Each structure stands twice: as structure tokens, then as C-alpha cells.
Residue frames as qw, qx, qy, qz and C-alpha x, y, z in Angstrom:
[[0.127, -0.146, -0.082, -0.978, 0.47, -67.82, -32.18],
 [0.506, 0.109, 0.413, -0.749, -3.23, -67.30, -31.36],
 [0.752, 0.271, -0.329, -0.503, -4.40, -69.31, -34.35],
 [0.489, 0.232, -0.834, 0.109, -2.28, -72.31, -33.41],
 [0.112, -0.046, 0.770, -0.627, -3.58, -72.28, -29.97],
 [0.640, 0.188, 0.047, -0.744, -7.09, -72.11, -31.38],
 [0.736, 0.237, -0.551, -0.314, -6.57, -75.20, -33.44],
 [0.286, 0.192, -0.874, 0.343, -5.04, -77.09, -30.48],
 [0.320, 0.021, 0.598, -0.735, -7.95, -76.28, -28.20],
 [0.723, 0.255, 0.082, -0.637, -10.71, -77.13, -30.66],
 [0.581, -0.069, 0.796, 0.152, -9.04, -79.99, -32.49],
 [0.080, 0.133, -0.648, -0.746, -9.31, -80.72, -36.23],
 [0.034, -0.368, -0.893, -0.255, -12.60, -82.46, -36.02],
 [0.004, -0.668, -0.509, 0.543, -14.32, -79.31, -34.69],
 [0.022, -0.335, 0.296, 0.894, -13.85, -77.35, -37.89],
 [0.542, 0.598, 0.535, -0.249, -16.98, -76.67, -39.80],
 [0.027, 0.583, -0.458, -0.670, -15.72, -76.36, -43.43],
 [0.803, 0.427, -0.143, -0.390, -16.62, -77.46, -47.01],
 [0.626, 0.399, -0.669, -0.017, -15.57, -80.95, -47.47],
 [0.208, -0.295, 0.774, -0.521, -15.77, -82.00, -43.85],
 [0.510, -0.158, -0.804, -0.260, -17.44, -85.39, -43.43],
 [0.330, -0.210, 0.549, -0.739, -20.09, -85.79, -40.79],
 [0.237, -0.263, -0.920, -0.165, -22.83, -88.15, -39.84],
 [0.420, -0.492, -0.184, -0.740, -26.43, -87.36, -38.68],
 [0.213, 0.083, -0.844, 0.484, -26.90, -87.90, -35.04],
 [0.270, 0.286, 0.611, -0.687, -30.53, -87.34, -34.60],
 [0.569, 0.393, -0.004, -0.722, -33.83, -88.11, -36.41],
 [0.909, 0.251, 0.275, -0.189, -35.03, -90.45, -39.05],
 [0.705, 0.638, -0.284, 0.124, -31.78, -90.10, -40.96],
 [0.598, -0.695, 0.400, -0.021, -29.72, -91.13, -37.88],
 [0.766, -0.281, 0.527, 0.236, -26.23, -92.51, -38.87],
 [0.709, 0.613, 0.271, 0.218, -26.12, -91.50, -42.51],
 [0.539, -0.283, 0.192, 0.769, -22.86, -89.97, -43.84],
 [0.336, 0.899, 0.275, 0.055, -22.93, -86.60, -45.31],
 [0.594, 0.021, 0.037, 0.803, -20.37, -84.01, -46.58],
 [0.004, 0.806, 0.286, -0.519, -20.66, -80.36, -45.73],
 [0.538, 0.401, 0.389, 0.631, -20.67, -78.26, -49.00],
 [0.060, 0.593, 0.106, 0.796, -21.78, -74.82, -47.78],
 [0.222, -0.332, -0.655, 0.642, -22.35, -72.77, -44.63],
 [0.051, -0.730, -0.523, -0.437, -25.70, -71.00, -44.52],
 [0.210, -0.825, 0.156, -0.501, -25.20, -69.22, -41.17],
 [0.077, -0.571, 0.702, -0.419, -23.72, -69.86, -37.78],
 [0.616, -0.094, 0.655, -0.427, -26.17, -72.71, -36.92],
 [0.833, 0.360, 0.376, -0.189, -26.89, -74.35, -40.33],
 [0.127, -0.450, 0.704, 0.534, -24.87, -75.93, -43.13],
 [0.795, 0.391, -0.144, -0.441, -25.81, -77.34, -46.51],
 [0.515, -0.325, 0.792, 0.033, -24.92, -81.09, -46.69],
 [0.699, 0.396, -0.401, -0.441, -24.75, -83.55, -49.58],
 [0.817, -0.227, 0.517, -0.117, -24.75, -87.39, -49.36],
 [0.060, -0.473, 0.757, 0.448, -22.89, -88.01, -52.64],
 [0.452, 0.072, -0.692, -0.558, -25.87, -89.42, -54.34],
 [0.368, -0.232, -0.895, 0.102, -27.13, -91.50, -51.43],
 [0.172, -0.653, -0.530, 0.513, -28.58, -88.53, -49.52],
 [0.276, 0.812, 0.339, 0.387, -30.23, -85.39, -51.13],
 [0.333, 0.207, -0.179, 0.902, -28.58, -81.98, -50.71],
 [0.372, -0.796, -0.447, -0.169, -30.37, -80.24, -47.79],
 [0.004, -0.641, 0.356, -0.681, -29.77, -77.58, -45.23],
 [0.737, -0.387, -0.533, 0.151, -29.21, -79.27, -41.77],
 [0.393, -0.877, 0.144, -0.235, -28.68, -77.73, -38.30],
 [0.362, 0.540, -0.696, 0.303, -25.10, -78.25, -37.00],
 [0.448, -0.366, 0.624, -0.525, -26.41, -79.54, -33.73],
 [0.916, 0.096, 0.252, -0.296, -27.82, -82.58, -35.57],
 [0.772, 0.530, -0.331, 0.117, -24.47, -83.41, -37.17],
 [0.724, -0.592, 0.268, 0.230, -21.45, -85.13, -35.63],
 [0.456, 0.800, -0.381, -0.086, -18.32, -83.96, -37.39],
 [0.951, -0.074, 0.101, 0.283, -15.49, -86.47, -38.09],
 [0.377, -0.690, 0.357, 0.505, -11.85, -85.93, -38.73],
 [0.575, 0.240, 0.641, 0.448, -12.32, -86.95, -42.35],
 [0.211, 0.756, 0.038, -0.618, -12.19, -84.25, -44.98],
 [0.738, 0.511, 0.376, 0.229, -12.62, -84.73, -48.73],
 [0.372, -0.482, 0.186, 0.771, -9.66, -82.83, -50.24],
 [0.156, 0.023, 0.517, 0.841, -10.15, -80.29, -53.03],
 [0.071, -0.658, -0.741, -0.112, -13.78, -79.49, -52.07],
 [0.090, 0.080, -0.139, 0.983, -14.66, -75.78, -52.17],
 [0.283, 0.355, 0.557, -0.695, -17.81, -74.13, -51.05],
 [0.592, 0.501, 0.085, -0.626, -20.83, -74.77, -53.26],
 [0.050, -0.305, 0.877, 0.369, -19.38, -77.75, -55.06],
 [0.712, 0.082, -0.274, -0.641, -21.81, -79.55, -57.26],
 [0.862, -0.190, 0.400, -0.246, -22.95, -83.09, -56.44],
 [0.893, 0.435, -0.103, 0.057, -21.16, -84.60, -59.51],
 [0.356, 0.683, -0.460, 0.442, -17.82, -83.06, -58.58],
 [0.494, -0.540, 0.530, -0.429, -18.24, -83.99, -54.93],
 [0.971, 0.009, 0.192, -0.146, -18.88, -87.61, -55.93],
 [0.786, 0.510, -0.224, 0.269, -15.81, -87.72, -58.04],
 [0.027, 0.689, -0.518, 0.506, -13.65, -86.17, -55.27],
 [0.732, -0.378, 0.394, -0.407, -15.14, -88.53, -52.75],
 [0.972, 0.231, -0.009, -0.041, -14.44, -91.50, -55.10],
 [0.532, 0.657, -0.393, 0.362, -10.84, -90.35, -55.67],
 [0.249, -0.597, 0.548, -0.530, -10.42, -89.99, -51.79],
 [0.502, -0.068, -0.862, -0.004, -11.90, -93.48, -51.31],
 [0.314, -0.358, 0.302, -0.826, -14.33, -92.04, -48.83],
 [0.870, -0.186, -0.216, -0.402, -16.70, -95.10, -48.59],
 [0.805, 0.106, -0.511, 0.281, -13.65, -97.33, -47.64],
 [0.218, 0.273, -0.483, 0.803, -12.40, -94.83, -45.05],
 [0.575, -0.336, 0.095, -0.740, -15.93, -94.44, -43.59],
 [0.916, -0.151, -0.314, -0.199, -16.38, -98.16, -43.22],
 [0.646, 0.151, -0.541, 0.518, -12.94, -98.52, -41.64],
 [0.063, -0.326, 0.359, -0.872, -13.75, -95.58, -39.18],
 [0.721, -0.296, -0.084, -0.621, -17.22, -97.06, -38.37],
 [0.884, -0.072, -0.461, 0.032, -15.75, -100.48, -37.61],
 [0.461, 0.265, -0.533, 0.658, -13.06, -99.11, -35.33]]
């Protein structure tokens, strides 16, 4: 169907959604890993760094989305619950493996 074609064209890493892991591709925070926790509008999202980066609103154009997604994360998740989910998912190990590749 149409939705399946949409996913094939865009690919999984192009989906802006809660729980999607990204890194900052511009500015003084270049290279830092963040997780999308909410969508403000079509151009901005709220991101959280799981304790290593404060929760802020960031423009999507300054983020590079990855194919990693923390499972079980819903919109507006609190930092503590996000950190628990990221720890259970072993996000830091997967991020290090992806960065090394």
C-alpha cells in the first residue's frame, strides 16, 4: 500500500518520532548523542541527553537521525524513565559500536 511505499522511500532512519536517537551535527554541541522525546512543530523537536545533555528544543536541521530507537519511549517521557529505558536497551554500547563502524 501507500504507507509501505512511503517507508521504503524514506527509510527507517528518516522517521522523526519519540525515542529516535540522533546526534547534533552543528554548533558547540557537535557530535553529542540525544534522544527525541517530543515534537514541537514541523521544524523543531524536544531532545534529552539521558542526563549528559539537558532537555532542550532543537531544530531538526541541526540533528542527524540514526536508525537506533529506544523501545517503549512515548511522547513527553521524563528524563528518569528515559534513562532507565536507555540503560535497559544498552544505548551507550550500541552508540559506541555504531560510532566505531
